[in-house]
C-alpha positions as CSV (number, residue, x, y, z in Angstrom):
1,M,-7.1,-13.6,29.7
2,S,-4.1,-15.1,31.9
3,H,-0.8,-13.5,31.7
4,R,2.3,-15.1,30.6
5,S,5.5,-14.8,32.7
6,K,7.8,-14.9,29.8
7,T,8.2,-13.3,26.4
8,V,8.5,-15.8,23.5
9,V,10.0,-14.9,20.1
10,L,7.8,-16.5,17.6
11,D,8.9,-18.9,15.1
12,R,9.3,-17.7,11.5
13,A,7.9,-19.9,8.7
14,F,9.0,-18.9,5.3
15,H,6.8,-19.5,2.3
16,E,7.9,-19.3,-1.2
17,R,5.5,-17.7,-3.6
18,P,5.8,-17.0,-7.4
19,W,5.1,-13.4,-6.6
20,G,7.6,-13.2,-3.8
21,R,11.1,-11.8,-3.7
22,P,14.7,-13.2,-3.3
23,D,15.9,-9.9,-1.7
24,L,14.3,-9.7,1.5
25,P,15.7,-7.5,4.4
26,A,18.8,-8.8,5.9
27,A,17.0,-9.3,9.2
28,Y,15.0,-12.2,7.6
29,G,18.1,-14.1,6.4
30,A,16.4,-15.7,3.5
31,E,18.7,-14.7,0.6
32,G,18.2,-16.4,-2.7
33,R,14.7,-17.9,-2.0
34,R,11.6,-16.3,-3.5
35,I,9.9,-15.6,-0.3
36,G,6.5,-14.0,-0.4
37,E,5.2,-14.5,3.2
38,V,6.8,-15.0,6.6
39,W,4.4,-16.4,9.2
40,H,5.2,-15.5,12.8
41,Q,3.9,-18.4,14.9
42,S,3.9,-19.8,18.4
43,P,6.0,-22.9,18.7
44,D,3.6,-24.2,21.3
45,A,0.0,-23.4,20.1
46,A,-1.9,-21.4,17.4
47,L,-2.5,-18.0,18.4
48,P,-5.9,-16.4,17.6
49,V,-4.2,-13.7,15.5
50,L,-1.5,-14.4,13.0
51,I,1.1,-11.9,12.0
52,K,2.6,-12.2,8.5
53,S,5.3,-10.2,6.7
54,L,4.6,-9.9,3.0
55,F,7.0,-9.1,0.1
56,T,5.7,-8.8,-3.4
57,S,7.4,-8.6,-6.8
58,E,4.2,-9.2,-8.8
59,S,0.4,-8.7,-8.1
60,L,-1.4,-11.2,-6.1
61,S,-4.8,-12.5,-7.2
62,V,-8.0,-10.6,-6.6
63,Q,-9.5,-12.4,-3.7
64,V,-12.0,-12.2,-0.8
65,H,-12.3,-13.7,2.6
66,P,-15.5,-15.0,4.3
67,D,-16.9,-13.7,7.7
68,D,-17.2,-16.0,10.6
69,A,-20.7,-16.9,9.9
70,S,-20.2,-18.0,6.2
71,A,-17.1,-19.8,7.2
72,L,-18.8,-21.8,9.8
73,R,-21.6,-22.8,7.2
74,A,-18.8,-24.0,4.9
75,G,-17.4,-26.1,7.7
76,L,-14.4,-23.8,8.4
77,P,-13.4,-22.9,11.9
78,S,-13.5,-19.1,11.3
79,G,-13.6,-16.4,8.6
80,K,-10.5,-14.0,8.1
81,E,-10.3,-10.3,9.0
82,E,-7.2,-8.5,8.1
83,W,-5.3,-5.3,8.7
84,W,-2.4,-4.0,6.6
85,L,0.4,-1.7,7.3
86,V,2.7,-0.8,4.4
87,T,6.3,-0.7,5.6
88,A,8.0,-0.2,2.3
89,A,6.7,0.6,-1.2
90,E,8.4,1.1,-4.6
91,Q,7.2,4.1,-6.6
92,H,3.8,3.7,-8.2
93,S,2.9,0.7,-6.0
94,V,-0.9,0.2,-5.5
95,L,-3.3,-1.8,-3.4
96,G,-6.6,-2.7,-4.6
97,I,-9.3,-2.5,-1.8
98,G,-13.0,-2.5,-2.5
99,L,-14.9,-1.4,-5.7
100,R,-15.2,2.1,-7.1
101,S,-18.9,1.6,-6.9
102,P,-21.5,-1.0,-5.5
103,A,-22.0,-4.0,-8.1
104,T,-24.4,-6.9,-8.1
105,S,-23.2,-10.4,-7.8
106,E,-23.9,-10.9,-11.6
107,V,-21.8,-8.1,-12.5
108,L,-18.9,-9.1,-10.3
109,R,-19.0,-12.6,-11.7
110,E,-18.8,-11.5,-15.3
111,A,-16.0,-9.1,-14.4
112,A,-14.0,-11.9,-12.7
113,L,-14.6,-14.1,-15.9
114,D,-13.3,-11.5,-18.3
115,G,-10.7,-9.8,-16.2
116,S,-12.5,-6.4,-16.0
117,I,-12.8,-6.8,-12.2
118,I,-9.4,-4.9,-12.2
119,D,-11.4,-1.9,-13.5
120,L,-14.1,-2.3,-11.1
121,M,-11.7,-2.0,-8.1
122,Q,-10.5,1.0,-6.2
123,W,-6.7,1.2,-6.4
124,F,-4.8,3.2,-3.8
125,P,-1.3,4.5,-4.6
126,V,0.6,3.6,-1.2
127,N,3.8,4.6,0.6
128,A,5.3,3.3,3.7
129,G,3.0,4.2,6.7
130,D,-0.2,3.7,5.0
131,F,-2.6,1.3,6.7
132,F,-5.9,-0.3,5.8
133,H,-8.4,-2.5,7.7
134,I,-9.8,-5.2,5.5
135,P,-13.2,-6.5,6.8
136,P,-14.3,-10.0,5.7
137,G,-16.0,-9.8,2.3
138,T,-13.8,-7.0,1.0
139,V,-12.6,-7.6,-2.6
140,H,-8.9,-6.9,-2.7
141,A,-5.5,-7.4,-4.2
142,I,-1.9,-6.5,-3.2
143,G,0.1,-4.9,-6.0
144,A,3.8,-5.5,-6.9
145,G,6.7,-3.9,-5.0
146,V,5.3,-3.5,-1.4
147,D,6.3,-4.7,1.9
148,I,3.5,-5.3,4.4
149,V,2.8,-6.3,7.9
150,E,-0.4,-8.2,7.9
151,V,-2.5,-8.8,11.1
152,Q,-5.2,-11.4,10.5
153,Q,-7.4,-14.0,12.1
154,N,-5.5,-17.2,12.2
155,A,-7.4,-18.8,9.3
156,D,-6.0,-19.9,6.0
157,V,-9.2,-19.3,3.9
158,T,-8.8,-17.3,0.6
159,Y,-11.1,-17.3,-2.4
160,R,-9.6,-16.3,-5.6
161,L,-11.8,-14.3,-7.9
162,Y,-9.2,-13.4,-10.6
163,D,-5.7,-14.5,-11.1
164,Y,-4.2,-12.8,-14.3
165,G,-4.5,-16.0,-16.2
166,R,-1.9,-17.8,-14.0
167,G,-4.0,-21.0,-14.3
168,R,-4.5,-21.5,-10.6
169,E,-8.0,-22.5,-9.2
170,L,-10.7,-19.9,-8.9
171,H,-13.4,-20.0,-6.3
172,L,-16.2,-17.9,-8.0
173,D,-19.3,-19.4,-6.5
174,I,-18.2,-19.4,-2.9
175,G,-16.2,-16.2,-3.3
176,I,-19.0,-14.1,-4.8
177,A,-21.4,-15.4,-2.1
178,A,-18.9,-14.2,0.5
179,A,-18.2,-10.8,-1.3
180,Q,-19.5,-7.5,-0.1
181,A,-19.1,-5.8,-3.6
182,L,-18.9,-2.2,-2.1
183,P,-16.3,0.6,-1.9
184,H,-13.9,0.7,1.0
185,P,-15.0,3.0,3.8
186,P,-12.6,5.9,4.1
187,Q,-12.7,5.5,8.0
188,L,-10.9,2.2,7.7
189,R,-7.6,3.6,6.3
190,G,-5.1,6.2,7.3
191,R,-1.5,6.9,7.5
192,L,1.2,6.8,10.3
193,T,3.4,9.7,10.6
194,Q,6.1,10.5,13.2
195,K,4.9,14.1,13.3
196,G,2.9,14.5,16.5
197,L,3.1,11.1,17.7
198,E,5.9,11.2,20.1
199,G,5.0,11.5,23.7
200,E,1.3,11.1,23.1
201,G,1.1,7.5,24.6
202,P,-0.1,4.5,22.9
203,R,-2.3,5.1,19.8
204,L,-5.2,2.9,18.9
205,L,-5.0,2.3,15.2
206,T,-7.9,0.0,14.7
207,E,-10.1,-2.5,16.5
208,C,-12.6,-5.1,15.5
209,P,-14.4,-8.2,16.9
210,H,-11.0,-10.1,16.5
211,F,-8.0,-7.8,17.4
212,K,-6.9,-4.3,18.4
213,V,-3.7,-2.7,16.8
214,W,-1.9,-0.1,18.7
215,Y,1.2,2.2,17.7
216,V,3.7,2.4,20.5
217,D,7.0,4.4,20.6
218,A,9.8,4.5,23.0
219,S,8.2,7.4,24.9
220,A,4.9,5.4,25.5
221,L,6.3,2.0,26.5
222,G,5.8,2.5,30.3
223,A,2.2,3.6,29.8
224,F,1.1,0.4,28.0
225,P,-0.9,-1.9,30.2
226,S,0.1,-5.4,30.8
227,G,-1.5,-8.3,28.6
228,D,-0.8,-11.1,26.3
229,F,0.3,-9.1,23.2
230,Q,2.0,-9.7,20.1
231,I,4.8,-7.2,19.6
232,V,5.9,-6.2,16.0
233,P,9.0,-3.9,16.0
234,L,9.0,-1.4,13.2
235,A,12.1,0.8,13.9
236,G,15.0,1.2,16.3
237,D,15.7,-1.7,18.9
238,A,14.8,-2.6,22.3
239,V,15.5,-5.2,25.1
240,I,12.8,-7.1,26.6
241,E,13.8,-9.5,29.4
242,D,16.8,-11.4,27.6
243,F,15.7,-10.6,24.0
244,I,17.1,-8.0,21.7
245,I,14.1,-7.0,19.4
246,R,14.2,-5.1,16.1
247,P,12.4,-5.2,12.8
248,G,12.1,-8.8,11.5
249,V,10.9,-10.5,14.6
250,V,7.6,-10.8,16.3
251,L,7.3,-11.4,20.0
252,W,4.5,-12.8,22.3
253,G,4.4,-11.4,25.9
254,H,3.4,-8.5,28.0
255,P,6.3,-6.7,29.7
256,L,6.5,-3.6,27.6
257,D,6.8,-1.6,30.7
258,L,9.9,-3.5,31.6
259,C,11.5,-2.8,28.2
260,S,14.5,-0.5,27.6
261,A,14.6,0.9,24.0
262,S,16.4,3.2,21.8
263,S,14.9,6.6,21.2
264,D,13.7,5.6,17.7
265,F,12.1,2.6,18.7
266,A,8.5,2.1,17.6
267,C,6.4,-1.1,17.3
268,L,2.8,-2.4,16.7
269,V,1.1,-4.1,19.6
270,I,-1.7,-6.5,18.8
271,D,-4.2,-7.5,21.4
272,A,-6.5,-10.5,20.3
273,A,-9.3,-9.3,22.8
274,K,-12.8,-9.1,21.5
275,P,-13.9,-5.5,21.5
276,S,-16.7,-3.9,19.7
277,C,-15.8,-3.1,16.2
278,R,-14.6,0.6,15.8
279,P,-11.8,1.0,13.5
280,Q,-10.2,4.4,13.9
281,R,-8.2,6.6,11.5
282,E,-4.9,7.7,12.3
283,R,-4.1,11.5,12.3
284,D,-1.5,12.9,10.0
């Protein structure tokens, strides 16, 4: 991979959604618009990994994404693998990820048609710091009242299985064919905590064939290797080249070892390399 000589602040594309919110954090400057998704994109070219900031006031549809093989068979450029970090959550917020027990395609179809798919799903109460890896084929749904950083393959392909009667198009045939109607593996989820993280160097949170996600705090910036990374600030602020970075922006570049940061600075670093798939669970 070639290395960039400059850091780029990615453009922010604001997407209004019926389940979005008009009260985004001040750093986004989108007051009054019902924003559900902010896409952080390169002004020059599509990056292989897309970073989104999600803000929900209502539950999203129950959906599934295809893997690369089934997407290619459908004439699409790629499937979509995702990783979520909850950055804020209201009391009683939940995420639906996987099923409580394996189900056949016939059972999944009937449940999608009558709405009982909600009862088949595994619902996780969440708080800020919880993270989940969502492999292709995972039946999933995001609940109301959460802010999420989403790391995903840069593909806009979603199959809706159930939408709470909102009247939008469903994709039952292709969605059920893509679904792995199984529970979500425990090793694909974990929780970030500050305790024990400081001074331990970069922490690998997950990796798959499409990306790695690292947690890096102020004490570990100098230890992070160079590379073409997407940098997602989570707390504090830092200066990289001429940029002051803080939560609400995403950068593309590599000079973390040249960064000066506040003591409480922390960020995610996303590498779009192609390692073998070994998602890892963060220690509490």
